[in-house]
VMD Tcl script that draws the C-alpha trace (Angstrom):
set ca {
  {-236.50 119.42 85.61}
  {-234.64 116.41 87.03}
  {-231.25 115.50 85.65}
  {-231.81 112.61 83.17}
  {-228.51 111.01 84.13}
  {-229.39 111.05 87.83}
  {-232.87 109.63 87.15}
  {-231.36 106.84 85.10}
  {-228.78 106.01 87.77}
  {-231.39 105.95 90.56}
  {-233.72 103.75 88.54}
  {-230.87 101.39 87.65}
  {-230.00 101.09 91.34}
  {-233.62 100.26 92.19}
  {-233.68 97.54 89.54}
  {-230.45 96.05 90.86}
  {-231.83 95.91 94.41}
  {-235.24 94.42 93.66}
  {-236.25 91.52 95.90}
  {-239.24 89.26 96.56}
  {-241.19 91.96 98.42}
  {-244.02 93.72 96.62}
  {-242.85 97.00 98.10}
  {-239.59 97.06 96.15}
  {-241.42 96.50 92.85}
  {-244.09 99.08 93.66}
  {-241.47 101.62 94.62}
  {-239.58 101.16 91.36}
  {-242.82 101.27 89.34}
  {-243.91 104.50 91.01}
  {-240.49 106.01 90.33}
  {-240.75 105.11 86.65}
  {-244.22 106.66 86.43}
  {-243.01 109.77 88.25}
  {-240.53 110.35 85.41}
  {-242.78 109.10 82.63}
  {-241.46 111.79 80.31}
  {-238.26 109.70 80.21}
  {-240.11 106.43 79.57}
  {-237.96 105.33 76.62}
  {-234.75 105.85 78.57}
  {-236.13 104.01 81.61}
  {-237.34 101.18 79.42}
  {-233.84 100.82 78.00}
  {-232.55 100.59 81.58}
  {-234.81 97.61 82.17}
  {-233.50 95.82 79.08}
  {-229.89 96.56 79.98}
  {-230.25 95.23 83.53}
  {-232.01 92.12 82.27}
  {-229.04 91.32 80.05}
  {-226.30 92.17 82.55}
  {-227.35 90.93 85.98}
  {-227.57 87.55 87.69}
  {-230.42 85.15 86.98}
  {-231.93 85.88 90.39}
  {-232.05 89.58 89.64}
  {-233.51 88.93 86.20}
  {-236.33 86.97 87.83}
  {-237.03 89.88 90.18}
  {-237.08 92.30 87.25}
  {-239.50 90.00 85.42}
  {-241.92 90.21 88.35}
  {-241.37 93.97 88.44}
  {-242.38 94.27 84.78}
  {-245.85 92.98 85.63}
  {-246.17 95.60 88.40}
  {-244.95 98.34 86.07}
  {-247.39 97.48 83.29}
  {-250.27 97.17 85.74}
  {-249.46 100.53 87.35}
  {-248.98 102.20 83.96}
  {-252.39 100.97 82.83}
  {-254.11 102.31 85.95}
  {-252.43 105.69 85.55}
  {-253.25 105.77 81.81}
  {-249.64 105.92 80.66}
  {-249.62 103.12 78.12}
  {-246.23 103.86 76.62}
  {-244.53 101.55 79.11}
  {-247.04 98.84 78.17}
  {-246.53 99.33 74.43}
  {-242.75 99.19 74.69}
  {-242.96 96.03 76.79}
  {-245.31 94.45 74.25}
  {-242.81 95.30 71.53}
  {-239.79 93.88 73.37}
  {-241.38 90.97 75.25}
  {-239.42 88.37 73.24}
  {-236.15 90.09 74.08}
  {-237.20 90.17 77.74}
  {-238.03 86.45 77.79}
  {-234.75 85.56 76.07}
  {-232.84 87.51 78.72}
  {-234.67 86.03 81.72}
  {-234.69 82.44 80.44}
  {-231.97 82.14 77.78}
  {-232.13 79.36 75.23}
  {-228.74 77.99 76.36}
  {-230.38 76.60 79.52}
  {-228.55 78.87 81.97}
  {-231.88 80.34 83.08}
  {-233.85 77.12 83.42}
  {-234.82 78.10 86.98}
  {-236.50 81.22 85.58}
  {-238.81 79.45 83.13}
  {-241.57 79.14 85.75}
  {-241.14 82.82 86.58}
  {-241.58 83.76 82.95}
  {-244.70 81.62 82.65}
  {-246.28 83.14 85.75}
  {-245.63 86.69 84.62}
  {-246.85 85.96 81.09}
  {-250.06 84.52 82.54}
  {-250.46 87.63 84.68}
  {-249.90 89.96 81.73}
  {-252.41 88.00 79.68}
  {-255.02 88.14 82.44}
  {-254.59 91.92 82.55}
  {-255.02 92.10 78.74}
  {-251.49 93.39 78.32}
  {-250.44 90.46 76.14}
  {-252.62 88.63 73.63}
  {-253.29 84.92 74.23}
  {-251.74 84.14 70.84}
  {-248.52 85.91 71.85}
  {-248.34 84.04 75.15}
  {-248.99 80.70 73.42}
  {-246.22 81.37 70.93}
  {-243.75 82.21 73.70}
  {-244.84 79.19 75.74}
  {-244.03 76.94 72.80}
  {-240.50 78.29 72.76}
  {-240.11 77.86 76.53}
  {-240.83 74.13 76.39}
  {-237.20 73.37 75.53}
  {-235.74 75.65 78.22}
  {-236.94 73.86 81.35}
  {-233.83 71.72 81.76}
  {-230.38 73.30 82.13}
  {-228.04 72.54 79.30}
  {-225.09 70.26 79.97}
  {-221.71 70.47 78.29}
  {-220.82 67.68 75.84}
  {-218.96 64.75 77.41}
  {-215.17 64.68 77.01}
  {-213.80 62.49 74.27}
  {-213.06 58.93 75.31}
  {-209.31 58.40 75.77}
  {-209.78 54.79 74.70}
  {-211.40 55.63 71.38}
  {-208.83 58.33 70.75}
  {-205.96 55.98 71.45}
  {-207.41 53.34 69.16}
  {-207.62 55.74 66.23}
  {-204.36 57.50 66.93}
  {-202.25 56.38 69.89}
  {-200.34 59.69 69.99}
  {-203.40 61.93 69.95}
  {-204.93 61.12 73.38}
  {-203.28 63.92 75.33}
  {-203.83 66.40 72.51}
  {-207.54 65.56 72.30}
  {-208.02 65.90 76.07}
  {-206.13 69.19 76.10}
  {-208.27 70.54 73.26}
  {-211.44 69.59 75.13}
  {-210.23 71.28 78.32}
  {-209.35 74.40 76.35}
  {-212.83 74.43 74.78}
  {-214.51 74.09 78.19}
  {-212.36 76.89 79.62}
  {-213.24 79.15 76.71}
  {-216.96 78.44 77.19}
  {-216.69 79.30 80.87}
  {-214.83 82.51 80.03}
  {-217.48 83.51 77.51}
  {-220.23 82.71 80.01}
  {-221.89 80.04 77.89}
  {-223.43 78.28 80.91}
  {-222.72 79.85 84.28}
  {-223.88 77.94 87.32}
  {-225.10 80.05 90.26}
  {-222.96 80.02 93.37}
  {-224.17 78.88 96.78}
  {-225.13 82.38 97.93}
  {-227.28 82.96 94.85}
  {-229.01 79.59 95.32}
  {-229.82 80.36 98.96}
  {-231.07 83.82 98.03}
  {-233.31 82.37 95.33}
  {-234.77 79.78 97.71}
  {-235.58 82.48 100.26}
  {-237.18 84.76 97.67}
  {-239.27 81.92 96.21}
  {-240.42 80.98 99.72}
  {-241.52 84.58 100.33}
  {-243.46 84.72 97.05}
  {-245.19 81.39 97.76}
  {-246.16 82.67 101.21}
  {-247.76 85.78 99.73}
  {-249.51 83.67 97.10}
  {-251.08 81.45 99.77}
  {-252.15 84.50 101.76}
  {-253.80 86.05 98.72}
  {-255.63 82.79 97.97}
  {-257.06 82.52 101.49}
  {-257.75 86.22 101.96}
  {-261.47 86.97 102.29}
  {-262.86 90.49 102.36}
  {-265.33 91.85 104.93}
  {-268.38 91.01 102.84}
  {-266.72 87.93 101.43}
  {-267.71 85.78 104.41}
  {-271.43 85.97 103.64}
  {-270.75 85.41 99.94}
  {-268.65 82.35 100.76}
  {-271.44 80.99 103.00}
  {-274.07 81.51 100.31}
  {-271.88 79.82 97.72}
  {-271.27 76.79 99.92}
  {-274.94 76.63 100.95}
  {-276.14 76.73 97.37}
  {-273.61 74.07 96.44}
  {-275.04 71.62 98.97}
  {-277.96 69.34 98.14}
  {-281.20 69.29 100.09}
  {-281.10 68.11 103.73}
  {-282.99 64.93 104.60}
  {-284.16 63.56 107.99}
  {-280.85 61.77 108.66}
  {-278.95 65.06 108.26}
  {-281.18 66.70 110.86}
  {-280.68 63.80 113.29}
  {-276.90 64.01 112.93}
  {-277.06 67.77 113.43}
  {-279.16 67.40 116.62}
  {-276.75 64.78 117.99}
  {-273.78 67.01 117.27}
  {-275.53 69.95 118.93}
  {-276.43 67.79 121.92}
  {-272.82 66.69 122.40}
  {-271.64 70.28 122.32}
  {-274.33 71.50 124.76}
  {-274.41 68.42 126.99}
  {-278.01 67.72 126.03}
  {-279.19 64.20 125.16}
  {-281.57 63.33 122.36}
  {-284.46 63.22 124.83}
  {-283.74 66.77 125.87}
  {-282.43 65.90 129.36}
  {-279.04 66.72 130.87}
  {-277.48 64.00 133.00}
  {-280.89 62.47 133.80}
  {-282.15 65.70 135.38}
  {-285.31 67.41 134.24}
  {-283.61 70.13 132.20}
  {-285.18 70.33 128.78}
  {-283.12 71.47 125.80}
  {-284.77 74.10 123.63}
}
mol new
graphics top color blue
foreach p $ca { graphics top sphere $p radius 0.5 }
foreach p [lrange $ca 0 end-1] q [lrange $ca 1 end] { graphics top cylinder $p $q radius 0.2 }
display resetview
């Protein structure tokens, strides 16, 4: 039997190193299913990493959750799904906090929630309820403006410096407590690159057509068209003639070559 501590440490490392590639999420999901007898402990790892890591990493874990639930359903181990259903509000609050610090993750949460709903992992009523709460989290929160020195001096000429100092102390305390932490330049660049990779995969999946899909696509487009009239046939013959070098009278360059 594997050492529970080692399994937990390896899984935690995989969560911390998730990126925009599907492979990293699939690898972590397969690892979790491999040690499904420790599902509660691994689920607690997910919650811990969601509440401790950067907003970029929380977004990657959110995408991973969809892969994990989907894989768990296919392998008939629904405990991961049930625990995620139970703690989905806690997950959403960690990925897109109500203080506005995770405003960039709101779209991520919505996409994953839509995916979980389409896979019947979350009920439509649950998703609608969460969506209502996300409406106020789109815009990042801004700190209150500093007190006006003019108004302070008018009420109490000696209190201007004290008021400004108190405001600065409050802002410093908020920054220390992590009330609203702005991502640094490296995190912003990393997020842009990961979002670009996900959008690229999304476009590829939209345009991907299977082997038999070509005929199905043709039949769908053909059935969607109305009936062809005489003008359509004339235009088609002219187009064919231009491509083949054949005129409407069936001759090529005035020579006696008849088009079929």
